[in-house]
N, C-alpha and C positions, 0 to 999 in steps of 0.2 A: 898533619900527614902530608907527605910529599906529592905535590900535584903532578909531577912528571910520572911518578909511579902509577898514580891513578889513571892518567891518560893512557899509559901502556896497558893497564889492566882492562880499561874500557875497550880499547882497540882489539885486544886479545879476545874479549868476549864477542865483539862483532864478528871476528874471524870465525868463531864457532858457528855463527849463523850465516856462513858463506859470503862474507864481505872481505875484501882485501883493503889495504891501506888507502887505496885511491877511491874505493866505493863506499867508504863509511859516510853515512849521510849527515854527519854533524858539522856544524860550523863552530867557530870559536865561542860564541855565546852559549851554544848548547853544551859544549864541553864544560864550560864553567858552571852551568846549571846542574849538569850531572854530578860534577865534583862537589858542589854545595849540598846536593841531595844525599850523596854518599856520606859526606861528613856529618850531616844532620842525623841520618839514620844510625850511623855508628855511635854518635854521641848519645843518642837516646837509648841505645841498647849496646853497650860495650862488649857484650858476649856474642853478639851476632857475627857470623862469619862474613868477612869482607867480600869474598868471592860470591857468596849468595846475594849479598846486597847489590853488587854490581850486576850480576846476572839478572836479578829481578827488575832492575831499572832498565837495562838494555832490552829485555824481553818485552816489558811494558811499552817501551818506545816503539819497538818494531811491530807490536800487535795493534797499535793504533793507526 
């Protein structure tokens, strides 16, 4: 899966939670971790909706 697309989708999800491009609290290592986690979850359940996976990961990150 294209990492640039996943980064844009992650950023878009953060925007839903009232963050803008400058206020997203992720550094490069965290983006990479998110992308790995997204790919792992999608590989383990290919029928899972990509948007839901990303939203769940971002929500979990913000809730902690």
